[in-house]
GUMI-421370 format. One record per residue: chain; residue number from 1; z, x, y of N, C-alpha, C in turn. Coordinates in steps of 0.02 Angstrom, whole numbers. Example, Ala and Ser with C-alpha at 12.3 -4.5 7.8 and 13.67 -1.06 7.14 Angstrom:
<rs>
[r A,1,[390,660,-284],[390,615,-225],[390,660,-165]];
[r A,2,[354,642,-112],[357,684,-53],[394,645,2]];
</rs>
This chain:
<rs>
[r A,1,[0,43,-58],[0,0,0],[0,45,61]];
[r A,2,[-46,35,107],[-50,79,165],[9,68,212]];
[r A,3,[32,121,240],[87,117,287],[61,93,354]];
[r A,4,[104,56,389],[85,33,455],[104,87,504]];
[r A,5,[55,109,540],[69,160,591],[58,131,660]];
[r A,6,[68,170,709],[63,147,777],[-6,124,797]];
[r A,7,[-59,150,764],[-127,131,783],[-147,62,753]];
[r A,8,[-111,40,703],[-128,-25,673],[-88,-79,709]];
[r A,9,[-121,-130,730],[-85,-181,768],[-48,-228,721]];
[r A,10,[0,-260,747],[41,-307,709],[-1,-367,688]];
[r A,11,[-51,-385,728],[-93,-443,712],[-133,-433,649]];
[r A,12,[-161,-373,638],[-201,-362,578],[-158,-361,515]];
[r A,13,[-96,-335,520],[-53,-337,461],[-30,-408,448]];
[r A,14,[-19,-446,500],[-1,-517,492],[-58,-556,461]];
[r A,15,[-120,-540,480],[-177,-575,451],[-185,-559,377]];
[r A,16,[-174,-495,358],[-181,-477,287],[-124,-509,247]];
[r A,17,[-64,-513,278],[-9,-546,244],[-25,-620,234]];
[r A,18,[-56,-650,284],[-75,-720,279],[-127,-730,225]];
[r A,19,[-176,-685,220],[-227,-690,168],[-196,-685,98]];
[r A,20,[-150,-639,90],[-117,-632,25],[-75,-694,9]];
[r A,21,[-43,-721,60],[-4,-782,49],[-49,-840,29]];
[r A,22,[-107,-846,60],[-154,-899,42],[-180,-890,-29]];
[r A,23,[-190,-828,-51],[-212,-815,-120],[-158,-839,-169]];
[r A,24,[-97,-824,-154],[-42,-846,-198],[-38,-923,-199]];
[r A,25,[-43,-954,-140],[-41,-1026,-137],[-98,-1058,-177]];
[r A,26,[-158,-1031,-169],[-216,-1058,-206],[-208,-1050,-281]];
[r A,27,[-180,-994,-302],[-169,-984,-374],[-119,-1034,-401]];
[r A,28,[-67,-1048,-362],[-17,-1095,-385],[-41,-1167,-382]];
[r A,29,[-82,-1183,-333],[-104,-1253,-325],[-157,-1272,-376]];
[r A,30,[-188,-1225,-410],[-239,-1242,-460],[-208,-1267,-525]];
[r A,31,[-144,-1260,-533],[-111,-1281,-594],[-78,-1349,-584]];
[r A,32,[-107,-1399,-616],[-78,-1465,-613],[-27,-1472,-669]];
[r A,33,[33,-1488,-652],[85,-1499,-701],[94,-1574,-707]];
[r A,34,[83,-1601,-766],[90,-1672,-776],[161,-1687,-801]];
[r A,35,[191,-1734,-769],[259,-1755,-787],[257,-1831,-795]];
[r A,36,[285,-1855,-849],[289,-1927,-859],[361,-1947,-845]];
[r A,37,[369,-1991,-796],[436,-2015,-778],[439,-2089,-789]];
[r A,38,[499,-2113,-794],[508,-2186,-798],[504,-2213,-727]];
[r A,39,[456,-2257,-716],[446,-2286,-650],[456,-2361,-654]];
[r A,40,[479,-2389,-599],[487,-2461,-596],[459,-2487,-531]];
[r A,41,[416,-2536,-535],[388,-2567,-475],[441,-2614,-447]];
[r A,42,[468,-2597,-388],[523,-2637,-360],[502,-2678,-299]];
[r A,43,[441,-2670,-278],[415,-2708,-221],[342,-2692,-213]];
[r A,44,[311,-2725,-164],[240,-2712,-152],[233,-2641,-125]];
[r A,45,[194,-2600,-161],[181,-2530,-144],[245,-2488,-144]];
[r A,46,[295,-2508,-183],[358,-2471,-186],[376,-2459,-259]];
[r A,47,[384,-2395,-276],[399,-2375,-344],[464,-2336,-344]];
[r A,48,[508,-2354,-391],[570,-2317,-399],[562,-2268,-457]];
[r A,49,[577,-2203,-444],[571,-2152,-495],[637,-2147,-531]];
[r A,50,[636,-2156,-597],[696,-2158,-636],[723,-2090,-655]];
[r A,51,[684,-2039,-649],[706,-1971,-665],[688,-1925,-607]];
[r A,52,[726,-1873,-600],[713,-1827,-544],[655,-1782,-562]];
[r A,53,[608,-1777,-516],[552,-1731,-523],[568,-1670,-480]];
[r A,54,[550,-1612,-504],[572,-1549,-474],[555,-1543,-400]];
[r A,55,[492,-1548,-381],[472,-1534,-313],[435,-1595,-285]];
[r A,56,[471,-1640,-252],[441,-1702,-229],[393,-1693,-171]];
[r A,57,[399,-1638,-132],[353,-1628,-76],[282,-1615,-100]];
[r A,58,[275,-1582,-156],[209,-1563,-182],[187,-1609,-239]];
[r A,59,[214,-1669,-243],[201,-1713,-299],[151,-1766,-280]];
[r A,60,[106,-1780,-325],[62,-1838,-318],[78,-1885,-375]];
[r A,61,[62,-1948,-366],[78,-1997,-417],[14,-2032,-439]];
[r A,62,[6,-2037,-504],[-50,-2075,-532],[-18,-2130,-574]];
[r A,63,[-31,-2192,-555],[-3,-2248,-591],[-58,-2282,-631]];
[r A,64,[-47,-2289,-695],[-95,-2319,-739],[-70,-2389,-757]];
[r A,65,[-110,-2439,-743],[-90,-2507,-757],[-134,-2535,-813]];
[r A,66,[-142,-2495,-864],[-181,-2515,-922],[-159,-2470,-980]];
[r A,67,[-183,-2486,-1038],[-168,-2444,-1095],[-206,-2378,-1090]];
[r A,68,[-179,-2327,-1120],[-214,-2263,-1121],[-277,-2270,-1162]];
[r A,69,[-324,-2226,-1150],[-390,-2230,-1181],[-387,-2234,-1257]];
[r A,70,[-345,-2194,-1288],[-338,-2194,-1361],[-279,-2235,-1385]];
[r A,71,[-252,-2277,-1340],[-195,-2320,-1354],[-134,-2281,-1378]];
[r A,72,[-125,-2220,-1352],[-67,-2180,-1370],[-1,-2210,-1346]];
[r A,73,[-4,-2254,-1297],[57,-2284,-1272],[83,-2341,-1315]];
[r A,74,[42,-2363,-1363],[65,-2415,-1409],[96,-2384,-1471]];
[r A,75,[154,-2407,-1491],[184,-2381,-1552],[145,-2408,-1613]];
[r A,76,[145,-2373,-1668],[108,-2395,-1727],[127,-2465,-1751]];
[r A,77,[188,-2486,-1740],[208,-2553,-1763],[174,-2608,-1723]];
[r A,78,[144,-2592,-1666],[110,-2643,-1625],[35,-2645,-1638]];
[r A,79,[8,-2601,-1680],[-64,-2598,-1691],[-92,-2664,-1718]];
[r A,80,[-58,-2693,-1767],[-84,-2754,-1798],[-85,-2811,-1747]];
[r A,81,[-31,-2817,-1708],[-30,-2870,-1657],[-83,-2859,-1604]];
[r A,82,[-94,-2796,-1586],[-146,-2782,-1536],[-215,-2798,-1564]];
[r A,83,[-226,-2784,-1628],[-292,-2799,-1658],[-303,-2874,-1661]];
[r A,84,[-252,-2914,-1674],[-259,-2987,-1673],[-277,-3010,-1603]];
[r A,85,[-242,-2983,-1553],[-256,-3001,-1484],[-328,-2983,-1464]];
[r A,86,[-349,-2922,-1481],[-417,-2899,-1464],[-470,-2940,-1501]];
[r A,87,[-458,-2955,-1564],[-507,-2995,-1603],[-516,-3064,-1573]];
[r A,88,[-461,-3095,-1554],[-466,-3162,-1524],[-502,-3159,-1457]];
[r A,89,[-489,-3107,-1418],[-522,-3100,-1352],[-597,-3090,-1361]];
[r A,90,[-616,-3049,-1409],[-687,-3035,-1421],[-723,-3098,-1446]];
[r A,91,[-692,-3134,-1492],[-723,-3196,-1517],[-730,-3248,-1462]];
[r A,92,[-680,-3253,-1418],[-684,-3299,-1362],[-741,-3280,-1315]];
[r A,93,[-749,-3215,-1304],[-803,-3191,-1260],[-871,-3204,-1292]];
[r A,94,[-877,-3192,-1357],[-940,-3205,-1392],[-958,-3279,-1385]];
[r A,95,[-910,-3322,-1397],[-924,-3394,-1392],[-946,-3412,-1321]];
[r A,96,[-908,-3389,-1271],[-923,-3407,-1202],[-991,-3381,-1179]];
[r A,97,[-1012,-3324,-1204],[-1075,-3295,-1181],[-1136,-3318,-1221]];
[r A,98,[-1127,-3336,-1284],[-1185,-3349,-1326],[-1199,-3423,-1341]];
[r A,99,[-1150,-3465,-1338],[-1161,-3534,-1359],[-1213,-3569,-1315]];
[r A,100,[-1211,-3558,-1251],[-1260,-3589,-1206],[-1329,-3557,-1217]];
[r A,101,[-1332,-3492,-1227],[-1396,-3458,-1239],[-1430,-3481,-1303]];
[r A,102,[-1392,-3495,-1354],[-1421,-3519,-1417],[-1451,-3588,-1406]];
[r A,103,[-1416,-3632,-1370],[-1443,-3698,-1356],[-1506,-3694,-1312]];
[r A,104,[-1507,-3649,-1264],[-1566,-3640,-1221],[-1625,-3613,-1261]];
[r A,105,[-1612,-3569,-1309],[-1666,-3543,-1351],[-1698,-3598,-1392]];
[r A,106,[-1659,-3645,-1415],[-1687,-3701,-1453],[-1728,-3747,-1407]];
[r A,107,[-1703,-3759,-1347],[-1738,-3804,-1301],[-1804,-3774,-1277]];
[r A,108,[-1804,-3710,-1260],[-1864,-3679,-1230],[-1917,-3661,-1282]];
[r A,109,[-1897,-3636,-1339],[-1949,-3612,-1385],[-1943,-3641,-1455]];
[r A,110,[-1897,-3686,-1466],[-1891,-3718,-1530],[-1861,-3676,-1586]];
[r A,111,[-1832,-3618,-1569],[-1801,-3576,-1621],[-1733,-3604,-1640]];
[r A,112,[-1723,-3610,-1705],[-1658,-3631,-1729],[-1621,-3571,-1757]];
[r A,113,[-1561,-3563,-1737],[-1519,-3508,-1761],[-1459,-3538,-1797]];
[r A,114,[-1472,-3576,-1849],[-1422,-3616,-1883],[-1361,-3577,-1907]];
[r A,115,[-1372,-3523,-1945],[-1316,-3486,-1972],[-1275,-3453,-1917]];
[r A,116,[-1310,-3421,-1871],[-1276,-3387,-1815],[-1239,-3438,-1772]];
[r A,117,[-1272,-3494,-1759],[-1241,-3545,-1718],[-1179,-3574,-1751]];
[r A,118,[-1181,-3584,-1816],[-1122,-3611,-1851],[-1064,-3562,-1849]];
[r A,119,[-1078,-3497,-1853],[-1025,-3446,-1849],[-995,-3446,-1779]];
[r A,120,[-1038,-3448,-1729],[-1014,-3447,-1660],[-975,-3510,-1642]];
[r A,121,[-995,-3566,-1670],[-960,-3629,-1657],[-889,-3627,-1685]];
[r A,122,[-877,-3586,-1735],[-809,-3579,-1763],[-762,-3545,-1713]];
[r A,123,[-791,-3510,-1663],[-751,-3475,-1613],[-733,-3519,-1554]];
[r A,124,[-747,-3583,-1558],[-738,-3628,-1501],[-666,-3628,-1474]];
[r A,125,[-617,-3626,-1517],[-547,-3629,-1494],[-515,-3560,-1486]];
[r A,126,[-554,-3507,-1490],[-526,-3439,-1486],[-496,-3423,-1418]];
[r A,127,[-523,-3451,-1365],[-495,-3437,-1299],[-424,-3466,-1294]];
[r A,128,[-415,-3526,-1319],[-348,-3556,-1319],[-300,-3517,-1364]];
[r A,129,[-325,-3496,-1423],[-283,-3457,-1469],[-265,-3389,-1439]];
[r A,130,[-313,-3359,-1404],[-300,-3295,-1370],[-246,-3302,-1317]];
[r A,131,[-252,-3352,-1275],[-203,-3363,-1221],[-134,-3378,-1249]];
[r A,132,[-132,-3417,-1303],[-68,-3433,-1334],[-36,-3369,-1364]];
[r A,133,[-76,-3329,-1398],[-51,-3267,-1428],[-28,-3217,-1375]];
[r A,134,[-67,-3214,-1320],[-51,-3169,-1265],[16,-3187,-1233]];
[r A,135,[28,-3251,-1223],[89,-3272,-1187],[150,-3277,-1232]];
[r A,136,[140,-3282,-1297],[198,-3287,-1342],[209,-3221,-1380]];
[r A,137,[170,-3209,-1429],[181,-3152,-1474],[172,-3085,-1438]];
[r A,138,[116,-3077,-1402],[103,-3011,-1372],[153,-2995,-1317]];
[r A,139,[178,-3044,-1282],[229,-3032,-1231],[291,-3001,-1262]];
[r A,140,[311,-3027,-1320],[370,-2999,-1354],[356,-2929,-1383]];
[r A,141,[297,-2921,-1412],[280,-2856,-1442],[277,-2802,-1388]];
[r A,142,[245,-2818,-1332],[241,-2767,-1278],[309,-2753,-1248]];
[r A,143,[352,-2803,-1244],[420,-2792,-1219],[458,-2745,-1266]];
[r A,144,[453,-2758,-1331],[489,-2716,-1379],[459,-2647,-1385]];
[r A,145,[396,-2639,-1365],[364,-2573,-1367],[382,-2529,-1308]];
[r A,146,[409,-2560,-1255],[430,-2523,-1196],[501,-2499,-1206]];
[r A,147,[509,-2435,-1220],[575,-2407,-1237],[626,-2417,-1181]];
[r A,148,[606,-2410,-1119],[652,-2417,-1063],[677,-2488,-1058]];
[r A,149,[632,-2536,-1060],[652,-2606,-1054],[694,-2628,-1115]];
[r A,150,[674,-2606,-1174],[711,-2626,-1234],[781,-2596,-1234]];
[r A,151,[787,-2533,-1212],[854,-2502,-1207],[898,-2539,-1157]];
[r A,152,[869,-2557,-1100],[908,-2594,-1050],[930,-2662,-1077]];
[r A,153,[886,-2694,-1115],[903,-2759,-1144],[959,-2753,-1195]];
[r A,154,[954,-2703,-1239],[1006,-2693,-1290],[1072,-2675,-1257]];
[r A,155,[1070,-2634,-1205],[1131,-2616,-1169],[1162,-2678,-1137]];
[r A,156,[1121,-2723,-1112],[1148,-2783,-1080],[1182,-2830,-1131]];
[r A,157,[1164,-2824,-1194],[1196,-2866,-1245],[1268,-2844,-1260]];
[r A,158,[1282,-2781,-1248],[1349,-2754,-1262],[1380,-2727,-1197]];
[r A,159,[1407,-2770,-1156],[1435,-2747,-1092],[1497,-2703,-1104]];
[r A,160,[1509,-2658,-1057],[1568,-2614,-1062],[1631,-2655,-1053]];
[r A,161,[1682,-2637,-1091],[1745,-2673,-1086],[1788,-2645,-1032]];
</rs>
């Protein structure tokens, strides 16, 4: 490291110090550290963090309001219930999108799709079954799959004496 002598101004050493500091900052900022905390939505645009995160000044928050892409957030015991929910939703969507098109195909060009139409007609009540399953069974399964909520519920059953 070169020594600072009288001919070198303080400004140039300050600038090199600043450049080195920026290099350190850039090296540190390229590393994203992902932390999963327990969060609770307590108001509009207000989130309560349930665990302390190390450096809150340099923290960004990404809130996901859906299942993870590979459904890693669902426990294995919920897979069957989720598949029932998804199957009913898909059948309801098939019915809603295709039943009118099949009738129009018959009207416009005289094509009969008897077997396909009879299968699709079996899906007529799937939307009602989906909504019923979503509001009854899936609500309970998703509640029991949330460890934080389930722990709070179990704790509330046994109050401290």
